[in-house]
N, C-alpha and C positions, 0 to 999 in steps of 0.2 A: 222210299218203301220199295220192297222187292216181291216178286210173284214167286209163288210156291204151287208146285203141282201134287196132288195128293192121288194116290191109287189106293183104292181099299177093297176088301171084301166083306160081303152080307153073311148073316146066318143064314142056316138052313130055312127053307119055309118063309123067306122075309115078307112076302107079299101079304100073308095071314099075320103074322107076330107084328109088323110095324103099324098096323091099322090104329090099334090105340094109340100110338105115339104120334102118327104123322102130322096131326094139325099143329100139335106144339113144335114138332121140328121146323116144318115148313114156315111157321110164324118167325121163329128164330133166324132162319136163313132168310127171311125178307128182310129183316132189320138189317142184317149183315151186308144184304145186297144195298140197301140204301145209304150204309155208311161207306160203299165202296170197299169192303174188306172182303166179300165173295164175289168172283167174277161169274163164276158158274159151278154147278156142281148136278150131278146127276148119275143114276143107275146106267149101267151098260144095257142092252136089248134084252140080253139073257138074266138078267137082274142077280148075277152072281156077284159083281163088282160094282164098286162107284168111282167117278172120277170127280175132282173139283180142282179149280183155280182159285187162289187168295191172293191178295194182297198183305203182306205183313212185314214186322222188322227184321225177324229172324224166324228160323226153322222151330224154335220153342213156342213161339207167339202161335203158329200154326196148330203145335201139338196141344195147346190148352185149347183152341177154338174147337179141333175135333172132340177130346176127351170131355168137355162142357157140353156136348150134343145129347140129347137124350137118347139118339140110337147109338151112340157109344155107351152111355150109363146103362141101358137097358138089353145090351148084347145084341142090337140089331146089327151094328157094325162089329166085326169080329177082330178086324186086322187093317192096319193101314202102314203105307210108307210115303213120306213126304221127299219132296226133289225142288231143290232150287231151278227155277226156269227162267231162260234169257228170251224174252220175245223178239225175235227178228223182224215179223211184219205186223 
């Protein structure tokens, strides 16, 4: 498995708009964390962007993980980029 970094952007008014989907989103992330697929994921302090690190076989697997999340499906996450990452330390 390789590691991948995800940088993404939230919609406007994310704090208000995400509320109805937040529990489902967090429950799914907990499952991915337990399976060692998700290393970390969260918003920047300004809540305009999100950052994550995933373990996956390929970039396409990470795309699927992102696009199956309710935040993507409901337009809370509106854009993302994926980068292969080499962990030096």
